[in-house]
CHARMM-style PDB file with segment names, atoms N, HN, CA, C and O in Angstrom:
ATOM      1  N   UNK     1      -1.628   5.670 -17.465  1.00  0.00      PROA
ATOM      2  CA  UNK     1      -2.380   5.463 -16.248  1.00  0.00      PROA
ATOM      3  C   UNK     1      -2.130   4.032 -15.761  1.00  0.00      PROA
ATOM      4  O   UNK     1      -2.064   3.097 -16.558  1.00  0.00      PROA
ATOM      5  N   UNK     2      -1.994   3.880 -14.460  1.00  0.00      PROA
ATOM      6  HN  UNK     2      -2.047   4.640 -13.813  1.00  0.00      PROA
ATOM      7  CA  UNK     2      -1.823   2.558 -13.877  1.00  0.00      PROA
ATOM      8  C   UNK     2      -3.041   2.239 -13.004  1.00  0.00      PROA
ATOM      9  O   UNK     2      -3.569   3.105 -12.307  1.00  0.00      PROA
ATOM     10  N   UNK     3      -3.465   0.997 -13.059  1.00  0.00      PROA
ATOM     11  HN  UNK     3      -3.037   0.293 -13.626  1.00  0.00      PROA
ATOM     12  CA  UNK     3      -4.616   0.552 -12.276  1.00  0.00      PROA
ATOM     13  C   UNK     3      -4.223  -0.687 -11.481  1.00  0.00      PROA
ATOM     14  O   UNK     3      -3.177  -1.285 -11.735  1.00  0.00      PROA
ATOM     15  N   UNK     4      -5.051  -1.068 -10.531  1.00  0.00      PROA
ATOM     16  HN  UNK     4      -5.900  -0.583 -10.326  1.00  0.00      PROA
ATOM     17  CA  UNK     4      -4.792  -2.252  -9.724  1.00  0.00      PROA
ATOM     18  C   UNK     4      -4.649  -3.500 -10.599  1.00  0.00      PROA
ATOM     19  O   UNK     4      -3.878  -4.400 -10.267  1.00  0.00      PROA
ATOM     20  N   UNK     5      -5.377  -3.559 -11.699  1.00  0.00      PROA
ATOM     21  HN  UNK     5      -6.003  -2.827 -11.968  1.00  0.00      PROA
ATOM     22  CA  UNK     5      -5.335  -4.751 -12.549  1.00  0.00      PROA
ATOM     23  C   UNK     5      -3.997  -4.928 -13.266  1.00  0.00      PROA
ATOM     24  O   UNK     5      -3.670  -6.041 -13.679  1.00  0.00      PROA
ATOM     25  N   UNK     6      -3.211  -3.850 -13.423  1.00  0.00      PROA
ATOM     26  HN  UNK     6      -3.477  -2.947 -13.088  1.00  0.00      PROA
ATOM     27  CA  UNK     6      -1.909  -3.995 -14.087  1.00  0.00      PROA
ATOM     28  C   UNK     6      -0.723  -3.773 -13.147  1.00  0.00      PROA
ATOM     29  O   UNK     6       0.414  -4.085 -13.503  1.00  0.00      PROA
ATOM     30  N   UNK     7      -0.976  -3.238 -11.950  1.00  0.00      PROA
ATOM     31  HN  UNK     7      -1.899  -2.985 -11.660  1.00  0.00      PROA
ATOM     32  CA  UNK     7       0.108  -3.047 -10.978  1.00  0.00      PROA
ATOM     33  C   UNK     7       0.461  -4.393 -10.353  1.00  0.00      PROA
ATOM     34  O   UNK     7      -0.429  -5.202 -10.089  1.00  0.00      PROA
ATOM     35  N   UNK     8       1.729  -4.639 -10.116  1.00  0.00      PROA
ATOM     36  HN  UNK     8       2.452  -3.982 -10.331  1.00  0.00      PROA
ATOM     37  CA  UNK     8       2.164  -5.895  -9.521  1.00  0.00      PROA
ATOM     38  C   UNK     8       2.026  -5.804  -7.993  1.00  0.00      PROA
ATOM     39  O   UNK     8       2.620  -4.921  -7.374  1.00  0.00      PROA
ATOM     40  N   UNK     9       1.249  -6.710  -7.383  1.00  0.00      PROA
ATOM     41  HN  UNK     9       0.767  -7.427  -7.886  1.00  0.00      PROA
ATOM     42  CA  UNK     9       1.079  -6.660  -5.932  1.00  0.00      PROA
ATOM     43  C   UNK     9       2.276  -7.252  -5.195  1.00  0.00      PROA
ATOM     44  O   UNK     9       2.999  -8.090  -5.733  1.00  0.00      PROA
ATOM     45  N   UNK    10       2.472  -6.805  -3.961  1.00  0.00      PROA
ATOM     46  HN  UNK    10       1.884  -6.124  -3.524  1.00  0.00      PROA
ATOM     47  CA  UNK    10       3.434  -7.481  -3.103  1.00  0.00      PROA
ATOM     48  C   UNK    10       2.775  -7.756  -1.764  1.00  0.00      PROA
ATOM     49  O   UNK    10       1.924  -6.993  -1.306  1.00  0.00      PROA
ATOM     50  N   UNK    11       3.177  -8.855  -1.142  1.00  0.00      PROA
ATOM     51  HN  UNK    11       3.868  -9.475  -1.514  1.00  0.00      PROA
ATOM     52  CA  UNK    11       2.595  -9.258   0.139  1.00  0.00      PROA
ATOM     53  C   UNK    11       3.398  -8.656   1.280  1.00  0.00      PROA
ATOM     54  O   UNK    11       4.626  -8.587   1.222  1.00  0.00      PROA
ATOM     55  N   UNK    12       2.695  -8.224   2.313  1.00  0.00      PROA
ATOM     56  HN  UNK    12       1.698  -8.280   2.360  1.00  0.00      PROA
ATOM     57  CA  UNK    12       3.351  -7.696   3.509  1.00  0.00      PROA
ATOM     58  C   UNK    12       2.524  -8.113   4.713  1.00  0.00      PROA
ATOM     59  O   UNK    12       1.345  -8.441   4.587  1.00  0.00      PROA
ATOM     60  N   UNK    13       3.147  -8.098   5.868  1.00  0.00      PROA
ATOM     61  HN  UNK    13       4.105  -7.832   5.971  1.00  0.00      PROA
ATOM     62  CA  UNK    13       2.432  -8.453   7.101  1.00  0.00      PROA
ATOM     63  C   UNK    13       1.878  -9.860   7.040  1.00  0.00      PROA
ATOM     64  O   UNK    13       2.509 -10.763   6.490  1.00  0.00      PROA
ATOM     65  N   UNK    14       0.704 -10.043   7.602  1.00  0.00      PROA
ATOM     66  HN  UNK    14       0.191  -9.310   8.049  1.00  0.00      PROA
ATOM     67  CA  UNK    14       0.061 -11.351   7.676  1.00  0.00      PROA
ATOM     68  C   UNK    14      -1.049 -11.437   6.641  1.00  0.00      PROA
ATOM     69  O   UNK    14      -2.205 -11.136   6.937  1.00  0.00      PROA
ATOM     70  N   UNK    15      -0.697 -11.850   5.416  1.00  0.00      PROA
ATOM     71  HN  UNK    15       0.243 -12.094   5.175  1.00  0.00      PROA
ATOM     72  CA  UNK    15      -1.643 -12.006   4.314  1.00  0.00      PROA
ATOM     73  C   UNK    15      -2.277 -10.677   3.895  1.00  0.00      PROA
ATOM     74  O   UNK    15      -3.475 -10.617   3.619  1.00  0.00      PROA
ATOM     75  N   UNK    16      -1.466  -9.610   3.849  1.00  0.00      PROA
ATOM     76  HN  UNK    16      -0.493  -9.658   4.073  1.00  0.00      PROA
ATOM     77  CA  UNK    16      -1.906  -8.303   3.366  1.00  0.00      PROA
ATOM     78  C   UNK    16      -1.173  -8.010   2.062  1.00  0.00      PROA
ATOM     79  O   UNK    16      -0.074  -8.516   1.837  1.00  0.00      PROA
ATOM     80  N   UNK    17      -1.779  -7.198   1.206  1.00  0.00      PROA
ATOM     81  HN  UNK    17      -2.672  -6.787   1.389  1.00  0.00      PROA
ATOM     82  CA  UNK    17      -1.188  -6.907  -0.101  1.00  0.00      PROA
ATOM     83  C   UNK    17      -1.193  -5.414  -0.381  1.00  0.00      PROA
ATOM     84  O   UNK    17      -2.015  -4.672   0.156  1.00  0.00      PROA
ATOM     85  N   UNK    18      -0.269  -4.983  -1.227  1.00  0.00      PROA
ATOM     86  HN  UNK    18       0.399  -5.585  -1.664  1.00  0.00      PROA
ATOM     87  CA  UNK    18      -0.158  -3.586  -1.619  1.00  0.00      PROA
ATOM     88  C   UNK    18       0.133  -3.507  -3.111  1.00  0.00      PROA
ATOM     89  O   UNK    18       0.890  -4.312  -3.652  1.00  0.00      PROA
ATOM     90  N   UNK    19      -0.481  -2.520  -3.771  1.00  0.00      PROA
ATOM     91  HN  UNK    19      -1.096  -1.866  -3.331  1.00  0.00      PROA
ATOM     92  CA  UNK    19      -0.231  -2.225  -5.175  1.00  0.00      PROA
ATOM     93  C   UNK    19       0.285  -0.799  -5.255  1.00  0.00      PROA
ATOM     94  O   UNK    19      -0.387   0.125  -4.797  1.00  0.00      PROA
ATOM     95  N   UNK    20       1.463  -0.603  -5.827  1.00  0.00      PROA
ATOM     96  HN  UNK    20       2.009  -1.353  -6.200  1.00  0.00      PROA
ATOM     97  CA  UNK    20       2.048   0.732  -5.929  1.00  0.00      PROA
ATOM     98  C   UNK    20       1.642   1.356  -7.259  1.00  0.00      PROA
ATOM     99  O   UNK    20       1.877   0.786  -8.324  1.00  0.00      PROA
ATOM    100  N   UNK    21       1.021   2.550  -7.180  1.00  0.00      PROA
ATOM    101  HN  UNK    21       0.830   3.013  -6.314  1.00  0.00      PROA
ATOM    102  CA  UNK    21       0.579   3.264  -8.371  1.00  0.00      PROA
ATOM    103  C   UNK    21       1.559   4.341  -8.801  1.00  0.00      PROA
ATOM    104  O   UNK    21       1.627   4.674  -9.984  1.00  0.00      PROA
ATOM    105  N   UNK    22       2.320   4.894  -7.860  1.00  0.00      PROA
ATOM    106  HN  UNK    22       2.265   4.623  -6.899  1.00  0.00      PROA
ATOM    107  CA  UNK    22       3.252   5.967  -8.192  1.00  0.00      PROA
ATOM    108  C   UNK    22       4.368   6.016  -7.155  1.00  0.00      PROA
ATOM    109  O   UNK    22       4.111   5.959  -5.952  1.00  0.00      PROA
ATOM    110  N   UNK    23       5.603   6.120  -7.627  1.00  0.00      PROA
ATOM    111  HN  UNK    23       5.811   6.166  -8.604  1.00  0.00      PROA
ATOM    112  CA  UNK    23       6.744   6.375  -6.744  1.00  0.00      PROA
ATOM    113  C   UNK    23       7.440   7.610  -7.297  1.00  0.00      PROA
ATOM    114  O   UNK    23       7.997   7.585  -8.394  1.00  0.00      PROA
ATOM    115  N   UNK    24       7.400   8.689  -6.525  1.00  0.00      PROA
ATOM    116  HN  UNK    24       6.947   8.709  -5.634  1.00  0.00      PROA
ATOM    117  CA  UNK    24       8.065   9.930  -6.903  1.00  0.00      PROA
ATOM    118  C   UNK    24       9.121  10.242  -5.839  1.00  0.00      PROA
ATOM    119  O   UNK    24       9.254   9.512  -4.857  1.00  0.00      PROA
ATOM    120  N   UNK    25       9.857  11.313  -6.036  1.00  0.00      PROA
ATOM    121  HN  UNK    25       9.749  11.906  -6.834  1.00  0.00      PROA
ATOM    122  CA  UNK    25      10.949  11.656  -5.133  1.00  0.00      PROA
ATOM    123  C   UNK    25      10.517  11.685  -3.667  1.00  0.00      PROA
ATOM    124  O   UNK    25      11.212  11.139  -2.810  1.00  0.00      PROA
ATOM    125  N   UNK    26       9.401  12.303  -3.374  1.00  0.00      PROA
ATOM    126  HN  UNK    26       8.836  12.747  -4.069  1.00  0.00      PROA
ATOM    127  CA  UNK    26       8.957  12.424  -1.986  1.00  0.00      PROA
ATOM    128  C   UNK    26       7.545  11.890  -1.737  1.00  0.00      PROA
ATOM    129  O   UNK    26       6.911  12.256  -0.746  1.00  0.00      PROA
ATOM    130  N   UNK    27       7.051  11.034  -2.625  1.00  0.00      PROA
ATOM    131  HN  UNK    27       7.565  10.737  -3.429  1.00  0.00      PROA
ATOM    132  CA  UNK    27       5.678  10.559  -2.480  1.00  0.00      PROA
ATOM    133  C   UNK    27       5.514   9.156  -3.046  1.00  0.00      PROA
ATOM    134  O   UNK    27       6.008   8.851  -4.132  1.00  0.00      PROA
ATOM    135  N   UNK    28       4.818   8.307  -2.302  1.00  0.00      PROA
ATOM    136  HN  UNK    28       4.418   8.555  -1.419  1.00  0.00      PROA
ATOM    137  CA  UNK    28       4.365   7.006  -2.790  1.00  0.00      PROA
ATOM    138  C   UNK    28       2.849   7.021  -2.760  1.00  0.00      PROA
ATOM    139  O   UNK    28       2.254   7.493  -1.791  1.00  0.00      PROA
ATOM    140  N   UNK    29       2.210   6.509  -3.816  1.00  0.00      PROA
ATOM    141  HN  UNK    29       2.693   6.126  -4.603  1.00  0.00      PROA
ATOM    142  CA  UNK    29       0.757   6.325  -3.835  1.00  0.00      PROA
ATOM    143  C   UNK    29       0.516   4.844  -4.039  1.00  0.00      PROA
ATOM    144  O   UNK    29       0.967   4.257  -5.023  1.00  0.00      PROA
ATOM    145  N   UNK    30      -0.211   4.235  -3.083  1.00  0.00      PROA
ATOM    146  HN  UNK    30      -0.577   4.712  -2.284  1.00  0.00      PROA
ATOM    147  CA  UNK    30      -0.455   2.804  -3.200  1.00  0.00      PROA
ATOM    148  C   UNK    30      -1.801   2.429  -2.617  1.00  0.00      PROA
ATOM    149  O   UNK    30      -2.399   3.187  -1.853  1.00  0.00      PROA
ATOM    150  N   UNK    31      -2.271   1.244  -2.989  1.00  0.00      PROA
ATOM    151  HN  UNK    31      -1.786   0.628  -3.609  1.00  0.00      PROA
ATOM    152  CA  UNK    31      -3.513   0.693  -2.459  1.00  0.00      PROA
ATOM    153  C   UNK    31      -3.150  -0.533  -1.642  1.00  0.00      PROA
ATOM    154  O   UNK    31      -2.348  -1.364  -2.071  1.00  0.00      PROA
ATOM    155  N   UNK    32      -3.745  -0.641  -0.461  1.00  0.00      PROA
ATOM    156  HN  UNK    32      -4.397   0.033  -0.113  1.00  0.00      PROA
ATOM    157  CA  UNK    32      -3.454  -1.777   0.407  1.00  0.00      PROA
ATOM    158  C   UNK    32      -4.731  -2.548   0.698  1.00  0.00      PROA
ATOM    159  O   UNK    32      -5.809  -1.972   0.845  1.00  0.00      PROA
ATOM    160  N   UNK    33      -4.584  -3.854   0.777  1.00  0.00      PROA
ATOM    161  HN  UNK    33      -3.709  -4.322   0.658  1.00  0.00      PROA
ATOM    162  CA  UNK    33      -5.687  -4.731   1.152  1.00  0.00      PROA
ATOM    163  C   UNK    33      -5.240  -5.511   2.381  1.00  0.00      PROA
ATOM    164  O   UNK    33      -4.210  -6.185   2.362  1.00  0.00      PROA
ATOM    165  N   UNK    34      -6.027  -5.412   3.449  1.00  0.00      PROA
ATOM    166  HN  UNK    34      -6.864  -4.865   3.464  1.00  0.00      PROA
ATOM    167  CA  UNK    34      -5.680  -6.078   4.708  1.00  0.00      PROA
ATOM    168  C   UNK    34      -6.725  -7.126   5.034  1.00  0.00      PROA
ATOM    169  O   UNK    34      -7.924  -6.851   4.986  1.00  0.00      PROA
ATOM    170  N   UNK    35      -6.277  -8.320   5.366  1.00  0.00      PROA
ATOM    171  HN  UNK    35      -5.303  -8.543   5.405  1.00  0.00      PROA
ATOM    172  CA  UNK    35      -7.182  -9.410   5.709  1.00  0.00      PROA
ATOM    173  C   UNK    35      -7.907  -9.114   7.014  1.00  0.00      PROA
ATOM    174  O   UNK    35      -7.404  -8.376   7.861  1.00  0.00      PROA
ATOM    175  N   UNK    36      -9.080  -9.689   7.167  1.00  0.00      PROA
ATOM    176  HN  UNK    36      -9.489 -10.289   6.478  1.00  0.00      PROA
ATOM    177  CA  UNK    36      -9.866  -9.514   8.382  1.00  0.00      PROA
ATOM    178  C   UNK    36      -9.045  -9.927   9.599  1.00  0.00      PROA
ATOM    179  O   UNK    36      -8.370 -10.957   9.580  1.00  0.00      PROA
ATOM    180  N   UNK    37      -9.106  -9.128  10.644  1.00  0.00      PROA
ATOM    181  HN  UNK    37      -9.654  -8.292  10.659  1.00  0.00      PROA
ATOM    182  CA  UNK    37      -8.380  -9.437  11.876  1.00  0.00      PROA
ATOM    183  C   UNK    37      -6.966  -8.895  11.921  1.00  0.00      PROA
ATOM    184  O   UNK    37      -6.299  -9.013  12.949  1.00  0.00      PROA
ATOM    185  N   UNK    38      -6.486  -8.297  10.824  1.00  0.00      PROA
ATOM    186  HN  UNK    38      -7.029  -8.201   9.990  1.00  0.00      PROA
ATOM    187  CA  UNK    38      -5.146  -7.715  10.824  1.00  0.00      PROA
ATOM    188  C   UNK    38      -5.241  -6.223  11.106  1.00  0.00      PROA
ATOM    189  O   UNK    38      -6.305  -5.620  10.964  1.00  0.00      PROA
ATOM    190  N   UNK    39      -4.133  -5.638  11.503  1.00  0.00      PROA
ATOM    191  HN  UNK    39      -3.268  -6.127  11.619  1.00  0.00      PROA
ATOM    192  CA  UNK    39      -4.078  -4.196  11.716  1.00  0.00      PROA
ATOM    193  C   UNK    39      -2.677  -3.714  11.393  1.00  0.00      PROA
ATOM    194  O   UNK    39      -1.706  -4.466  11.477  1.00  0.00      PROA
ATOM    195  N   UNK    40      -2.594  -2.459  11.027  1.00  0.00      PROA
ATOM    196  HN  UNK    40      -3.383  -1.849  10.960  1.00  0.00      PROA
ATOM    197  CA  UNK    40      -1.302  -1.880  10.700  1.00  0.00      PROA
ATOM    198  C   UNK    40      -0.682  -1.297  11.960  1.00  0.00      PROA
ATOM    199  O   UNK    40      -1.360  -0.643  12.754  1.00  0.00      PROA
ATOM    200  N   UNK    41       0.609  -1.538  12.137  1.00  0.00      PROA
ATOM    201  HN  UNK    41       1.160  -2.069  11.492  1.00  0.00      PROA
ATOM    202  CA  UNK    41       1.312  -0.971  13.286  1.00  0.00      PROA
ATOM    203  C   UNK    41       1.693   0.473  12.972  1.00  0.00      PROA
ATOM    204  O   UNK    41       2.070   0.797  11.846  1.00  0.00      PROA
ATOM    205  N   UNK    42       1.588   1.335  13.983  1.00  0.00      PROA
ATOM    206  HN  UNK    42       1.281   1.072  14.897  1.00  0.00      PROA
ATOM    207  CA  UNK    42       1.954   2.739  13.820  1.00  0.00      PROA
ATOM    208  C   UNK    42       3.427   2.830  13.423  1.00  0.00      PROA
ATOM    209  O   UNK    42       4.289   2.216  14.051  1.00  0.00      PROA
ATOM    210  N   UNK    43       3.698   3.599  12.379  1.00  0.00      PROA
ATOM    211  HN  UNK    43       2.998   4.097  11.869  1.00  0.00      PROA
ATOM    212  CA  UNK    43       5.077   3.797  11.928  1.00  0.00      PROA
ATOM    213  C   UNK    43       5.166   5.125  11.191  1.00  0.00      PROA
ATOM    214  O   UNK    43       4.150   5.687  10.784  1.00  0.00      PROA
ATOM    215  N   UNK    44       6.370   5.615  11.023  1.00  0.00      PROA
ATOM    216  HN  UNK    44       7.196   5.158  11.354  1.00  0.00      PROA
ATOM    217  CA  UNK    44       6.611   6.880  10.332  1.00  0.00      PROA
ATOM    218  C   UNK    44       7.482   6.652   9.114  1.00  0.00      PROA
ATOM    219  O   UNK    44       8.292   5.726   9.080  1.00  0.00      PROA
ATOM    220  N   UNK    45       7.310   7.500   8.117  1.00  0.00      PROA
ATOM    221  HN  UNK    45       6.652   8.252   8.144  1.00  0.00      PROA
ATOM    222  CA  UNK    45       8.159   7.497   6.935  1.00  0.00      PROA
ATOM    223  C   UNK    45       9.017   8.761   6.988  1.00  0.00      PROA
ATOM    224  O   UNK    45       8.499   9.870   6.860  1.00  0.00      PROA
ATOM    225  N   UNK    46      10.314   8.595   7.175  1.00  0.00      PROA
ATOM    226  HN  UNK    46      10.734   7.694   7.279  1.00  0.00      PROA
ATOM    227  CA  UNK    46      11.171   9.760   7.363  1.00  0.00      PROA
ATOM    228  C   UNK    46      11.512  10.482   6.059  1.00  0.00      PROA
ATOM    229  O   UNK    46      11.720  11.695   6.068  1.00  0.00      PROA
ATOM    230  N   UNK    47      11.573   9.758   4.940  1.00  0.00      PROA
ATOM    231  HN  UNK    47      11.404   8.772   4.933  1.00  0.00      PROA
ATOM    232  CA  UNK    47      12.025  10.387   3.705  1.00  0.00      PROA
ATOM    233  C   UNK    47      10.914  10.593   2.682  1.00  0.00      PROA
ATOM    234  O   UNK    47      11.112  11.318   1.707  1.00  0.00      PROA
ATOM    235  N   UNK    48       9.764   9.982   2.875  1.00  0.00      PROA
ATOM    236  HN  UNK    48       9.603   9.394   3.668  1.00  0.00      PROA
ATOM    237  CA  UNK    48       8.704  10.052   1.883  1.00  0.00      PROA
ATOM    238  C   UNK    48       7.355  10.274   2.548  1.00  0.00      PROA
ATOM    239  O   UNK    48       7.144   9.889   3.698  1.00  0.00      PROA
ATOM    240  N   UNK    49       6.457  10.891   1.821  1.00  0.00      PROA
ATOM    241  HN  UNK    49       6.628  11.204   0.886  1.00  0.00      PROA
ATOM    242  CA  UNK    49       5.061  10.951   2.214  1.00  0.00      PROA
ATOM    243  C   UNK    49       4.369   9.770   1.558  1.00  0.00      PROA
ATOM    244  O   UNK    49       4.738   9.383   0.449  1.00  0.00      PROA
ATOM    245  N   UNK    50       3.388   9.198   2.206  1.00  0.00      PROA
ATOM    246  HN  UNK    50       3.088   9.513   3.107  1.00  0.00      PROA
ATOM    247  CA  UNK    50       2.698   8.042   1.656  1.00  0.00      PROA
ATOM    248  C   UNK    50       1.205   8.285   1.672  1.00  0.00      PROA
ATOM    249  O   UNK    50       0.643   8.680   2.693  1.00  0.00      PROA
ATOM    250  N   UNK    51       0.562   8.049   0.538  1.00  0.00      PROA
ATOM    251  HN  UNK    51       1.018   7.728  -0.292  1.00  0.00      PROA
ATOM    252  CA  UNK    51      -0.891   8.161   0.414  1.00  0.00      PROA
ATOM    253  C   UNK    51      -1.392   6.772   0.113  1.00  0.00      PROA
ATOM    254  O   UNK    51      -1.074   6.222  -0.941  1.00  0.00      PROA
ATOM    255  N   UNK    52      -2.171   6.183   1.013  1.00  0.00      PROA
ATOM    256  HN  UNK    52      -2.429   6.630   1.870  1.00  0.00      PROA
ATOM    257  CA  UNK    52      -2.649   4.808   0.829  1.00  0.00      PROA
ATOM    258  C   UNK    52      -4.159   4.760   0.791  1.00  0.00      PROA
ATOM    259  O   UNK    52      -4.838   5.422   1.575  1.00  0.00      PROA
ATOM    260  N   UNK    53      -4.673   3.969  -0.127  1.00  0.00      PROA
ATOM    261  HN  UNK    53      -4.122   3.431  -0.764  1.00  0.00      PROA
ATOM    262  CA  UNK    53      -6.096   3.654  -0.205  1.00  0.00      PROA
ATOM    263  C   UNK    53      -6.246   2.269   0.396  1.00  0.00      PROA
ATOM    264  O   UNK    53      -5.565   1.337  -0.031  1.00  0.00      PROA
ATOM    265  N   UNK    54      -7.110   2.117   1.362  1.00  0.00      PROA
ATOM    266  HN  UNK    54      -7.663   2.874   1.709  1.00  0.00      PROA
ATOM    267  CA  UNK    54      -7.285   0.806   1.994  1.00  0.00      PROA
ATOM    268  C   UNK    54      -8.547   0.150   1.466  1.00  0.00      PROA
ATOM    269  O   UNK    54      -9.610   0.766   1.390  1.00  0.00      PROA
ATOM    270  N   UNK    55      -8.402  -1.124   1.102  1.00  0.00      PROA
ATOM    271  HN  UNK    55      -7.538  -1.625   1.164  1.00  0.00      PROA
ATOM    272  CA  UNK    55      -9.490  -1.913   0.577  1.00  0.00      PROA
ATOM    273  C   UNK    55      -9.699  -3.107   1.483  1.00  0.00      PROA
ATOM    274  O   UNK    55      -8.791  -3.921   1.647  1.00  0.00      PROA
ATOM    275  N   UNK    56     -10.872  -3.228   2.072  1.00  0.00      PROA
ATOM    276  HN  UNK    56     -11.610  -2.566   1.938  1.00  0.00      PROA
ATOM    277  CA  UNK    56     -11.135  -4.346   2.970  1.00  0.00      PROA
ATOM    278  C   UNK    56     -11.420  -5.586   2.158  1.00  0.00      PROA
ATOM    279  O   UNK    56     -12.086  -5.519   1.125  1.00  0.00      PROA
ATOM    280  N   UNK    57     -10.914  -6.734   2.624  1.00  0.00      PROA
ATOM    281  HN  UNK    57     -10.372  -6.789   3.463  1.00  0.00      PROA
ATOM    282  CA  UNK    57     -11.117  -8.011   1.932  1.00  0.00      PROA
ATOM    283  C   UNK    57     -12.544  -8.485   2.132  1.00  0.00      PROA
ATOM    284  OT1 UNK    57     -12.919  -9.543   1.629  1.00  0.00      PROA
TER     285      UNK     57
END
């Protein structure tokens, strides 16, 4: 089992972070933390499905 405490975070956007819990052939499962005042731009994933848990700072 992988948890946020052992997953390695990476920074994206403007002071936002993501922790990847699972990468499979057609699926990514990750948790994202977005700083106040930021927003995610609409985008599509052509080769993978993505399941994200959002955590507010």
